[in-house]
GUSE-344452 format. One record per atom (N, C-alpha, C): residue number from 1; chain; x, y, z. Coordinates in steps of 0.05 Angstrom, whole numbers, padded with zeros to 5 digits. Each point is the difference from the previous one (the first is absolute). Layout:
num:NUM, chaine:A, px:X, py:Y, pz:Z
...
END
This chain:
num:1, chaine:A, px:-00523, py:-01279, pz:-00063
num:1, chaine:A, px:-00009, py:00018, pz:-00005
num:1, chaine:A, px:-00033, py:00010, pz:00004
num:2, chaine:A, px:00009, py:00027, pz:-00012
num:2, chaine:A, px:-00033, py:00006, pz:00008
num:2, chaine:A, px:-00029, py:-00020, pz:-00009
num:3, chaine:A, px:00008, py:-00011, pz:-00031
num:3, chaine:A, px:-00021, py:-00017, pz:00001
num:3, chaine:A, px:-00008, py:-00022, pz:00013
num:4, chaine:A, px:00022, py:-00016, pz:00015
num:4, chaine:A, px:-00001, py:-00026, pz:00018
num:4, chaine:A, px:-00009, py:00010, pz:00030
num:5, chaine:A, px:00010, py:00036, pz:00008
num:5, chaine:A, px:-00005, py:-00010, pz:00019
num:5, chaine:A, px:-00033, py:00009, pz:00003
num:6, chaine:A, px:-00008, py:00016, pz:-00017
num:6, chaine:A, px:-00033, py:00006, pz:-00006
num:6, chaine:A, px:-00012, py:-00029, pz:-00005
num:7, chaine:A, px:00009, py:-00019, pz:-00002
num:7, chaine:A, px:-00004, py:-00020, pz:-00007
num:7, chaine:A, px:-00002, py:-00018, pz:00026
num:8, chaine:A, px:00018, py:00002, pz:00012
num:8, chaine:A, px:00006, py:-00010, pz:00033
num:8, chaine:A, px:-00024, py:00008, pz:00014
num:9, chaine:A, px:-00001, py:00023, pz:-00003
num:9, chaine:A, px:-00024, py:00021, pz:00016
num:9, chaine:A, px:-00023, py:-00004, pz:-00001
num:10, chaine:A, px:-00008, py:-00012, pz:-00030
num:10, chaine:A, px:-00031, py:-00005, pz:-00010
num:10, chaine:A, px:-00004, py:-00026, pz:00019
num:11, chaine:A, px:00024, py:-00029, pz:00001
num:11, chaine:A, px:-00006, py:-00010, pz:-00008
num:11, chaine:A, px:-00003, py:00000, pz:00049
num:12, chaine:A, px:00012, py:00010, pz:00000
num:12, chaine:A, px:-00002, py:-00005, pz:00026
num:12, chaine:A, px:-00032, py:00013, pz:00018
num:13, chaine:A, px:-00007, py:00021, pz:-00018
num:13, chaine:A, px:-00027, py:00003, pz:00003
num:13, chaine:A, px:-00020, py:-00013, pz:-00004
num:14, chaine:A, px:00009, py:-00017, pz:-00017
num:14, chaine:A, px:-00015, py:-00028, pz:-00010
num:14, chaine:A, px:-00007, py:-00019, pz:00024
num:15, chaine:A, px:00028, py:-00001, pz:-00002
num:15, chaine:A, px:00010, py:-00023, pz:00030
num:15, chaine:A, px:-00022, py:00009, pz:00021
num:16, chaine:A, px:-00009, py:00016, pz:00011
num:16, chaine:A, px:00001, py:00029, pz:00013
num:16, chaine:A, px:-00037, py:-00017, pz:00009
num:17, chaine:A, px:-00016, py:00017, pz:-00025
num:17, chaine:A, px:-00027, py:-00015, pz:-00012
num:17, chaine:A, px:-00001, py:-00024, pz:00012
num:18, chaine:A, px:00018, py:-00029, pz:-00013
num:18, chaine:A, px:-00011, py:-00025, pz:00010
num:18, chaine:A, px:00000, py:-00009, pz:00019
num:19, chaine:A, px:00026, py:00019, pz:00015
num:19, chaine:A, px:-00002, py:-00006, pz:00031
num:19, chaine:A, px:-00017, py:00004, pz:00015
num:20, chaine:A, px:-00015, py:00028, pz:00002
num:20, chaine:A, px:-00017, py:00001, pz:00012
num:20, chaine:A, px:-00028, py:-00025, pz:-00002
num:21, chaine:A, px:00001, py:00002, pz:-00040
num:21, chaine:A, px:-00019, py:-00018, pz:-00009
num:21, chaine:A, px:-00003, py:-00041, pz:00018
num:22, chaine:A, px:00022, py:-00008, pz:00009
num:22, chaine:A, px:00022, py:-00016, pz:00016
num:22, chaine:A, px:-00013, py:00004, pz:00030
num:23, chaine:A, px:00001, py:00021, pz:00007
num:23, chaine:A, px:-00001, py:00003, pz:00026
num:23, chaine:A, px:-00027, py:-00001, pz:00019
num:24, chaine:A, px:-00020, py:00018, pz:-00020
num:24, chaine:A, px:-00026, py:-00001, pz:-00002
num:24, chaine:A, px:-00019, py:-00026, pz:-00004
num:25, chaine:A, px:00017, py:-00018, pz:-00021
num:25, chaine:A, px:-00018, py:-00024, pz:-00003
num:25, chaine:A, px:00016, py:-00018, pz:00037
num:26, chaine:A, px:00024, py:00000, pz:00000
num:26, chaine:A, px:00006, py:-00016, pz:00039
num:26, chaine:A, px:-00026, py:00012, pz:00016
num:27, chaine:A, px:00001, py:00028, pz:00002
num:27, chaine:A, px:-00022, py:00015, pz:00008
num:27, chaine:A, px:-00032, py:-00005, pz:00011
num:28, chaine:A, px:-00001, py:-00010, pz:-00026
num:28, chaine:A, px:-00027, py:-00005, pz:-00016
num:28, chaine:A, px:-00010, py:-00035, pz:00014
num:29, chaine:A, px:00023, py:-00013, pz:-00008
num:29, chaine:A, px:-00007, py:-00035, pz:00011
num:29, chaine:A, px:00001, py:00008, pz:00038
num:30, chaine:A, px:00021, py:00011, pz:00007
num:30, chaine:A, px:00010, py:00002, pz:00021
num:30, chaine:A, px:-00030, py:00003, pz:00019
num:31, chaine:A, px:-00011, py:00025, pz:-00019
num:31, chaine:A, px:-00025, py:00017, pz:00023
num:31, chaine:A, px:-00037, py:-00021, pz:-00004
num:32, chaine:A, px:00005, py:-00020, pz:-00027
num:32, chaine:A, px:-00018, py:-00021, pz:-00006
num:32, chaine:A, px:00001, py:-00023, pz:00019
num:33, chaine:A, px:00025, py:00001, pz:00012
num:33, chaine:A, px:00015, py:-00028, pz:00016
num:33, chaine:A, px:-00017, py:00005, pz:00028
num:34, chaine:A, px:00017, py:00028, pz:00010
num:34, chaine:A, px:-00016, py:00004, pz:00028
num:34, chaine:A, px:-00031, py:00000, pz:-00006
num:35, chaine:A, px:-00001, py:00009, pz:-00015
num:35, chaine:A, px:-00046, py:-00011, pz:00008
num:35, chaine:A, px:-00010, py:-00021, pz:-00011
num:36, chaine:A, px:00021, py:-00025, pz:-00008
num:36, chaine:A, px:-00016, py:-00028, pz:-00013
num:36, chaine:A, px:00012, py:-00019, pz:00025
num:37, chaine:A, px:00028, py:00007, pz:00006
num:37, chaine:A, px:00014, py:-00026, pz:00020
num:37, chaine:A, px:-00019, py:00010, pz:00031
num:38, chaine:A, px:-00005, py:-00038, pz:00004
num:38, chaine:A, px:-00013, py:00021, pz:00036
num:38, chaine:A, px:00013, py:-00025, pz:00015
num:39, chaine:A, px:-00004, py:00022, pz:00026
num:39, chaine:A, px:00027, py:-00005, pz:00024
num:39, chaine:A, px:-00021, py:00008, pz:00026
num:40, chaine:A, px:-00002, py:-00032, pz:00024
num:40, chaine:A, px:-00025, py:00009, pz:00015
num:40, chaine:A, px:-00017, py:00004, pz:-00008
num:41, chaine:A, px:-00023, py:-00011, pz:-00023
num:41, chaine:A, px:-00019, py:00016, pz:00000
num:41, chaine:A, px:-00012, py:00018, pz:-00016
num:42, chaine:A, px:00022, py:00019, pz:-00014
num:42, chaine:A, px:-00007, py:00030, pz:-00018
num:42, chaine:A, px:00022, py:-00001, pz:-00015
num:43, chaine:A, px:-00004, py:00016, pz:-00028
num:43, chaine:A, px:00027, py:00011, pz:-00003
num:43, chaine:A, px:00024, py:00008, pz:00006
num:44, chaine:A, px:00029, py:-00021, pz:-00007
num:44, chaine:A, px:00019, py:00017, pz:00016
num:44, chaine:A, px:00000, py:00037, pz:00004
num:45, chaine:A, px:-00007, py:00014, pz:-00023
num:45, chaine:A, px:-00008, py:00026, pz:-00008
num:45, chaine:A, px:-00003, py:00018, pz:00020
num:46, chaine:A, px:-00019, py:-00028, pz:00021
num:46, chaine:A, px:-00013, py:00030, pz:00018
num:46, chaine:A, px:00025, py:00007, pz:00023
num:47, chaine:A, px:00012, py:-00010, pz:00000
num:47, chaine:A, px:00031, py:00011, pz:00021
num:47, chaine:A, px:00007, py:00016, pz:-00006
num:48, chaine:A, px:-00001, py:00024, pz:00027
num:48, chaine:A, px:00014, py:00015, pz:-00006
num:48, chaine:A, px:00032, py:00005, pz:-00011
num:49, chaine:A, px:00007, py:-00020, pz:00009
num:49, chaine:A, px:00041, py:-00010, pz:-00005
num:49, chaine:A, px:00001, py:00009, pz:-00032
num:50, chaine:A, px:-00017, py:-00024, pz:-00003
num:50, chaine:A, px:-00001, py:-00001, pz:-00036
num:50, chaine:A, px:-00008, py:00017, pz:-00017
num:51, chaine:A, px:-00024, py:00019, pz:00009
num:51, chaine:A, px:-00007, py:00034, pz:-00009
num:51, chaine:A, px:00026, py:00010, pz:-00006
num:52, chaine:A, px:-00003, py:-00009, pz:00020
num:52, chaine:A, px:00028, py:00022, pz:00011
num:52, chaine:A, px:00030, py:00003, pz:-00026
num:53, chaine:A, px:-00002, py:-00011, pz:-00006
num:53, chaine:A, px:00018, py:-00020, pz:-00026
num:53, chaine:A, px:-00002, py:00003, pz:-00016
num:54, chaine:A, px:-00016, py:-00003, pz:-00016
num:54, chaine:A, px:-00034, py:00001, pz:-00021
num:54, chaine:A, px:00019, py:00031, pz:-00005
num:55, chaine:A, px:-00012, py:00017, pz:00024
num:55, chaine:A, px:00003, py:00028, pz:-00001
num:55, chaine:A, px:00025, py:00007, pz:-00016
num:56, chaine:A, px:00025, py:-00006, pz:00020
num:56, chaine:A, px:00016, py:00005, pz:-00004
num:56, chaine:A, px:00023, py:-00007, pz:-00021
num:57, chaine:A, px:-00016, py:-00009, pz:-00022
num:57, chaine:A, px:00002, py:-00016, pz:-00031
num:57, chaine:A, px:-00015, py:00008, pz:-00007
num:58, chaine:A, px:-00023, py:00008, pz:00001
num:58, chaine:A, px:-00010, py:00031, pz:-00016
num:58, chaine:A, px:00011, py:00025, pz:-00011
num:59, chaine:A, px:00012, py:00011, pz:00037
num:59, chaine:A, px:00025, py:00025, pz:-00008
num:59, chaine:A, px:00020, py:-00009, pz:-00026
num:60, chaine:A, px:00012, py:-00016, pz:00020
num:60, chaine:A, px:00023, py:-00016, pz:-00031
num:60, chaine:A, px:-00013, py:00015, pz:-00022
num:61, chaine:A, px:-00020, py:-00017, pz:-00004
num:61, chaine:A, px:-00011, py:-00006, pz:-00041
num:61, chaine:A, px:-00009, py:00035, pz:-00006
num:62, chaine:A, px:-00017, py:00004, pz:00020
num:62, chaine:A, px:00009, py:00028, pz:-00011
num:62, chaine:A, px:00025, py:00026, pz:-00009
num:63, chaine:A, px:00018, py:-00002, pz:00015
num:63, chaine:A, px:00026, py:00004, pz:00011
num:63, chaine:A, px:00013, py:-00003, pz:-00033
num:64, chaine:A, px:-00005, py:-00022, pz:-00006
num:64, chaine:A, px:00013, py:-00017, pz:-00018
num:64, chaine:A, px:-00011, py:00015, pz:-00033
num:65, chaine:A, px:-00023, py:-00002, pz:00007
num:65, chaine:A, px:-00027, py:00008, pz:-00025
num:65, chaine:A, px:00016, py:00034, pz:-00002
num:66, chaine:A, px:-00006, py:00010, pz:00024
num:66, chaine:A, px:00021, py:00029, pz:-00012
num:66, chaine:A, px:00009, py:00000, pz:-00001
num:67, chaine:A, px:00023, py:-00018, pz:-00006
num:67, chaine:A, px:00039, py:-00006, pz:-00008
num:67, chaine:A, px:-00007, py:00003, pz:-00021
num:68, chaine:A, px:-00023, py:-00025, pz:-00011
num:68, chaine:A, px:-00001, py:-00003, pz:-00036
num:68, chaine:A, px:-00024, py:00018, pz:-00022
num:69, chaine:A, px:-00005, py:00026, pz:00018
num:69, chaine:A, px:-00008, py:00022, pz:-00015
num:69, chaine:A, px:00019, py:00019, pz:-00003
num:70, chaine:A, px:00025, py:00009, pz:00026
num:70, chaine:A, px:00022, py:00009, pz:-00007
num:70, chaine:A, px:00013, py:-00009, pz:-00019
num:71, chaine:A, px:-00004, py:-00026, pz:-00001
num:71, chaine:A, px:00028, py:-00004, pz:-00028
num:71, chaine:A, px:-00019, py:00006, pz:-00019
num:72, chaine:A, px:-00017, py:-00009, pz:-00003
num:72, chaine:A, px:-00007, py:00009, pz:-00027
num:72, chaine:A, px:00002, py:00026, pz:-00005
num:73, chaine:A, px:-00010, py:00013, pz:00017
num:73, chaine:A, px:00009, py:00041, pz:00007
num:73, chaine:A, px:00025, py:00004, pz:-00012
num:74, chaine:A, px:00019, py:-00011, pz:00011
num:74, chaine:A, px:00027, py:00009, pz:00007
num:74, chaine:A, px:00011, py:-00010, pz:-00029
num:75, chaine:A, px:-00014, py:-00008, pz:-00021
num:75, chaine:A, px:00020, py:-00003, pz:-00022
num:75, chaine:A, px:-00002, py:00016, pz:-00016
num:76, chaine:A, px:-00004, py:00030, pz:00005
num:76, chaine:A, px:-00005, py:00009, pz:-00022
num:76, chaine:A, px:00026, py:00033, pz:00019
num:77, chaine:A, px:00015, py:-00006, pz:00013
num:77, chaine:A, px:00008, py:00017, pz:00009
num:77, chaine:A, px:00022, py:00001, pz:-00016
num:78, chaine:A, px:00014, py:00024, pz:-00011
num:78, chaine:A, px:00017, py:00001, pz:-00004
num:78, chaine:A, px:00028, py:-00007, pz:00002
num:79, chaine:A, px:00000, py:00011, pz:00027
num:79, chaine:A, px:00035, py:-00004, pz:00016
num:79, chaine:A, px:-00008, py:-00034, pz:00012
num:80, chaine:A, px:00028, py:-00004, pz:-00011
num:80, chaine:A, px:00005, py:-00036, pz:-00005
num:80, chaine:A, px:00011, py:-00011, pz:00026
num:81, chaine:A, px:00016, py:00025, pz:00022
num:81, chaine:A, px:-00008, py:00000, pz:00028
num:81, chaine:A, px:-00012, py:-00010, pz:00012
num:82, chaine:A, px:-00026, py:00017, pz:00000
num:82, chaine:A, px:-00026, py:00004, pz:00009
num:82, chaine:A, px:-00018, py:-00022, pz:-00024
num:83, chaine:A, px:00005, py:-00017, pz:-00001
num:83, chaine:A, px:-00017, py:-00026, pz:-00017
num:83, chaine:A, px:00005, py:-00011, pz:00017
num:84, chaine:A, px:00043, py:-00004, pz:00002
num:84, chaine:A, px:00002, py:-00029, pz:00012
num:84, chaine:A, px:-00009, py:00000, pz:00028
num:85, chaine:A, px:00007, py:00029, pz:00013
num:85, chaine:A, px:-00005, py:-00009, pz:00029
num:85, chaine:A, px:-00032, py:-00001, pz:00005
num:86, chaine:A, px:-00020, py:00007, pz:-00005
num:86, chaine:A, px:-00021, py:-00001, pz:-00004
num:86, chaine:A, px:-00013, py:-00041, pz:00002
num:87, chaine:A, px:00011, py:-00006, pz:-00029
num:87, chaine:A, px:-00001, py:-00030, pz:-00004
num:87, chaine:A, px:00017, py:-00005, pz:00032
num:88, chaine:A, px:00025, py:-00010, pz:-00001
num:88, chaine:A, px:00011, py:-00006, pz:00018
num:88, chaine:A, px:-00025, py:-00003, pz:00033
num:89, chaine:A, px:-00005, py:00029, pz:00003
num:89, chaine:A, px:-00018, py:-00013, pz:00017
num:89, chaine:A, px:-00023, py:-00014, pz:00004
num:90, chaine:A, px:-00015, py:00003, pz:-00040
num:90, chaine:A, px:-00028, py:-00016, pz:00006
num:90, chaine:A, px:00016, py:-00026, pz:00004
num:91, chaine:A, px:00028, py:-00009, pz:-00010
num:91, chaine:A, px:00009, py:-00028, pz:00015
num:91, chaine:A, px:-00007, py:-00013, pz:00022
num:92, chaine:A, px:00022, py:00018, pz:00012
num:92, chaine:A, px:-00006, py:00008, pz:00031
num:92, chaine:A, px:-00038, py:-00022, pz:00008
num:93, chaine:A, px:-00007, py:00023, pz:00002
num:93, chaine:A, px:-00018, py:-00002, pz:00008
num:93, chaine:A, px:-00018, py:-00027, pz:-00010
num:94, chaine:A, px:00003, py:-00002, pz:-00030
num:94, chaine:A, px:-00021, py:-00028, pz:-00013
num:94, chaine:A, px:00010, py:-00016, pz:00019
num:95, chaine:A, px:00035, py:00003, pz:00000
num:95, chaine:A, px:00004, py:-00033, pz:00015
num:95, chaine:A, px:-00002, py:-00004, pz:00026
num:96, chaine:A, px:-00005, py:00023, pz:00009
num:96, chaine:A, px:-00014, py:-00003, pz:00041
num:96, chaine:A, px:-00018, py:-00011, pz:-00004
num:97, chaine:A, px:-00028, py:00010, pz:-00013
num:97, chaine:A, px:-00023, py:00003, pz:-00006
num:97, chaine:A, px:-00008, py:-00029, pz:-00008
num:98, chaine:A, px:00010, py:-00015, pz:-00018
num:98, chaine:A, px:00009, py:-00022, pz:-00015
num:98, chaine:A, px:00001, py:-00011, pz:00014
num:99, chaine:A, px:00030, py:-00006, pz:00026
num:99, chaine:A, px:00009, py:-00024, pz:00010
num:99, chaine:A, px:-00028, py:00002, pz:00026
num:100, chaine:A, px:-00011, py:00020, pz:00012
num:100, chaine:A, px:-00015, py:00000, pz:00023
num:100, chaine:A, px:-00032, py:-00008, pz:-00008
num:101, chaine:A, px:-00003, py:00014, pz:-00012
num:101, chaine:A, px:-00036, py:-00016, pz:-00019
num:101, chaine:A, px:00006, py:-00029, pz:-00010
num:102, chaine:A, px:00023, py:-00012, pz:-00013
num:102, chaine:A, px:00002, py:-00020, pz:-00015
num:102, chaine:A, px:00010, py:-00025, pz:00034
num:103, chaine:A, px:00018, py:00016, pz:00018
num:103, chaine:A, px:00007, py:-00015, pz:00027
num:103, chaine:A, px:-00030, py:-00016, pz:00023
num:104, chaine:A, px:-00014, py:00033, pz:-00004
num:104, chaine:A, px:-00030, py:-00002, pz:00020
num:104, chaine:A, px:-00010, py:-00021, pz:-00020
num:105, chaine:A, px:-00011, py:-00001, pz:-00020
num:105, chaine:A, px:-00022, py:-00018, pz:-00004
num:105, chaine:A, px:00010, py:-00031, pz:-00002
num:106, chaine:A, px:00028, py:00001, pz:00001
num:106, chaine:A, px:-00001, py:-00037, pz:00008
num:106, chaine:A, px:00000, py:-00003, pz:00026
num:107, chaine:A, px:00003, py:00018, pz:00019
num:107, chaine:A, px:00006, py:-00005, pz:00026
num:107, chaine:A, px:-00035, py:00003, pz:00004
num:108, chaine:A, px:-00007, py:00011, pz:-00014
num:108, chaine:A, px:-00043, py:-00001, pz:00006
num:108, chaine:A, px:-00012, py:-00021, pz:-00006
num:109, chaine:A, px:00013, py:-00013, pz:-00022
num:109, chaine:A, px:-00016, py:-00022, pz:-00013
num:109, chaine:A, px:00020, py:-00031, pz:00014
num:110, chaine:A, px:00015, py:-00011, pz:00013
num:110, chaine:A, px:00015, py:-00009, pz:00012
num:110, chaine:A, px:00012, py:-00019, pz:-00020
num:111, chaine:A, px:00002, py:-00019, pz:00000
num:111, chaine:A, px:00020, py:-00023, pz:-00005
num:111, chaine:A, px:-00022, py:-00008, pz:-00034
num:112, chaine:A, px:-00024, py:00010, pz:-00010
num:112, chaine:A, px:-00003, py:-00003, pz:-00031
num:112, chaine:A, px:00013, py:00032, pz:-00007
num:113, chaine:A, px:00014, py:00023, pz:00005
num:113, chaine:A, px:00005, py:00019, pz:-00004
num:113, chaine:A, px:00026, py:-00006, pz:-00015
num:114, chaine:A, px:00015, py:-00023, pz:00010
num:114, chaine:A, px:00025, py:-00007, pz:-00017
num:114, chaine:A, px:00016, py:-00013, pz:-00011
num:115, chaine:A, px:-00030, py:-00020, pz:-00012
num:115, chaine:A, px:-00003, py:-00022, pz:-00018
num:115, chaine:A, px:-00008, py:00008, pz:-00032
num:116, chaine:A, px:00013, py:-00008, pz:-00012
num:116, chaine:A, px:00006, py:00000, pz:-00023
num:116, chaine:A, px:-00023, py:00008, pz:-00019
num:117, chaine:A, px:-00018, py:-00014, pz:00017
num:117, chaine:A, px:-00023, py:00003, pz:-00025
num:117, chaine:A, px:-00029, py:00020, pz:00007
num:118, chaine:A, px:00018, py:00012, pz:00024
num:118, chaine:A, px:-00016, py:00028, pz:00002
num:118, chaine:A, px:00004, py:00023, pz:-00010
num:119, chaine:A, px:-00010, py:00020, pz:-00005
num:119, chaine:A, px:-00002, py:00028, pz:-00017
num:119, chaine:A, px:00014, py:00012, pz:00022
num:120, chaine:A, px:-00011, py:00007, pz:00021
num:120, chaine:A, px:00035, py:00010, pz:00010
num:120, chaine:A, px:00028, py:00007, pz:00005
num:121, chaine:A, px:00005, py:-00037, pz:-00002
num:121, chaine:A, px:00041, py:00002, pz:-00004
num:121, chaine:A, px:00002, py:00002, pz:-00021
num:122, chaine:A, px:-00019, py:00002, pz:-00022
num:122, chaine:A, px:00012, py:00006, pz:-00022
num:122, chaine:A, px:00004, py:00041, pz:-00005
num:123, chaine:A, px:-00024, py:00000, pz:00008
num:123, chaine:A, px:00001, py:00035, pz:00020
num:123, chaine:A, px:00030, py:00016, pz:00008
num:124, chaine:A, px:-00001, py:-00027, pz:00015
num:124, chaine:A, px:00024, py:00012, pz:00026
num:124, chaine:A, px:00031, py:-00002, pz:-00020
num:125, chaine:A, px:-00002, py:-00020, pz:-00020
num:125, chaine:A, px:00024, py:-00019, pz:-00010
num:125, chaine:A, px:00015, py:00024, pz:-00028
num:126, chaine:A, px:-00036, py:00007, pz:-00005
num:126, chaine:A, px:00013, py:00021, pz:-00020
num:126, chaine:A, px:00002, py:00039, pz:00008
num:127, chaine:A, px:-00006, py:00011, pz:00027
num:127, chaine:A, px:00000, py:00010, pz:00015
num:127, chaine:A, px:00036, py:00006, pz:00004
num:128, chaine:A, px:-00004, py:-00020, pz:00008
num:128, chaine:A, px:00033, py:-00005, pz:00012
num:128, chaine:A, px:00021, py:00008, pz:-00035
num:129, chaine:A, px:-00007, py:-00022, pz:-00018
num:129, chaine:A, px:00021, py:00009, pz:-00019
num:129, chaine:A, px:-00007, py:00026, pz:-00015
num:130, chaine:A, px:-00023, py:00022, pz:00004
num:130, chaine:A, px:-00005, py:00021, pz:-00022
num:130, chaine:A, px:00020, py:00025, pz:00029
num:131, chaine:A, px:-00005, py:00001, pz:00027
num:131, chaine:A, px:00026, py:-00004, pz:00000
num:131, chaine:A, px:00030, py:00009, pz:-00001
num:132, chaine:A, px:00010, py:-00034, pz:-00008
num:132, chaine:A, px:00024, py:00010, pz:-00012
num:132, chaine:A, px:00009, py:00009, pz:-00028
num:133, chaine:A, px:-00022, py:00006, pz:-00020
num:133, chaine:A, px:00004, py:00008, pz:-00026
num:133, chaine:A, px:-00001, py:00023, pz:-00001
num:134, chaine:A, px:00020, py:00020, pz:-00015
num:134, chaine:A, px:00015, py:00020, pz:00006
num:134, chaine:A, px:00009, py:00008, pz:00028
num:135, chaine:A, px:00020, py:-00005, pz:00006
num:135, chaine:A, px:00001, py:-00002, pz:00032
num:135, chaine:A, px:-00015, py:-00011, pz:00012
num:136, chaine:A, px:00010, py:-00006, pz:00025
num:136, chaine:A, px:-00018, py:00000, pz:00026
num:136, chaine:A, px:-00008, py:00030, pz:00013
num:137, chaine:A, px:-00017, py:-00007, pz:00020
num:137, chaine:A, px:00011, py:00020, pz:00019
num:137, chaine:A, px:00023, py:00016, pz:00014
num:138, chaine:A, px:00018, py:-00024, pz:00006
num:138, chaine:A, px:00015, py:00017, pz:00014
num:138, chaine:A, px:00025, py:00003, pz:-00022
num:139, chaine:A, px:-00003, py:00003, pz:-00028
num:139, chaine:A, px:00014, py:00010, pz:-00021
num:139, chaine:A, px:-00004, py:00026, pz:00004
num:140, chaine:A, px:-00028, py:00006, pz:-00008
num:140, chaine:A, px:-00018, py:00020, pz:00010
num:140, chaine:A, px:00001, py:00020, pz:00009
num:141, chaine:A, px:00001, py:-00012, pz:00029
num:141, chaine:A, px:00011, py:00027, pz:00034
num:141, chaine:A, px:00010, py:00012, pz:-00018
num:142, chaine:A, px:00025, py:-00023, pz:-00004
num:142, chaine:A, px:00038, py:00012, pz:00001
num:142, chaine:A, px:-00011, py:00018, pz:-00027
num:143, chaine:A, px:-00010, py:-00001, pz:-00016
num:143, chaine:A, px:-00001, py:00015, pz:-00029
num:143, chaine:A, px:-00007, py:00030, pz:00026
num:144, chaine:A, px:-00020, py:-00004, pz:00008
num:144, chaine:A, px:-00026, py:00029, pz:00000
num:144, chaine:A, px:00027, py:00011, pz:00034
num:145, chaine:A, px:00016, py:-00016, pz:-00003
num:145, chaine:A, px:00014, py:00010, pz:00028
num:145, chaine:A, px:00030, py:00023, pz:-00016
num:146, chaine:A, px:00008, py:-00011, pz:-00013
num:146, chaine:A, px:00024, py:-00001, pz:-00031
num:146, chaine:A, px:-00011, py:00024, pz:00003
num:147, chaine:A, px:-00029, py:00002, pz:-00018
num:147, chaine:A, px:-00001, py:00030, pz:00000
num:147, chaine:A, px:-00007, py:00025, pz:00008
num:148, chaine:A, px:00000, py:-00003, pz:00030
num:148, chaine:A, px:-00005, py:00024, pz:00007
num:148, chaine:A, px:-00022, py:-00013, pz:00013
num:149, chaine:A, px:-00023, py:-00022, pz:00000
num:149, chaine:A, px:-00023, py:00007, pz:00013
num:149, chaine:A, px:-00022, py:00007, pz:-00012
num:150, chaine:A, px:-00027, py:-00001, pz:00015
num:150, chaine:A, px:-00017, py:00000, pz:-00017
num:150, chaine:A, px:-00012, py:00030, pz:-00003
num:151, chaine:A, px:00008, py:00016, pz:00012
num:151, chaine:A, px:-00006, py:00029, pz:00014
num:151, chaine:A, px:00022, py:00016, pz:-00021
END
């Protein structure tokens, strides 16, 4: 029914906002860690390879943020098929960005990143669960393909 579809779409938009918040928190924790953790006489954040990984995380975060804005904007779309395709694109990008940011955060934290006591592990788990809510990335990619693509 149209009312249930609207509720699902609004829930996806809300999930997108929560997802970006979790990604931002994981990113912030990682940047703080890179500034504080010392190795070879200085913070590990001075190493160019780690700076590149942090920059890639930031790019993914901003892509996810843009898609969360799209999710909010597309809720007013009267064409159900167009709204569905756009929200599927949102879900796909959020899944990709969320996985990348969460995995990089764990990698850059090292062993502490996977401990239950550390927040990064919680953000990882929540981002993985958000990917599954209302259909995972594969479901939404198939939905876009079945609709003839985004163009």
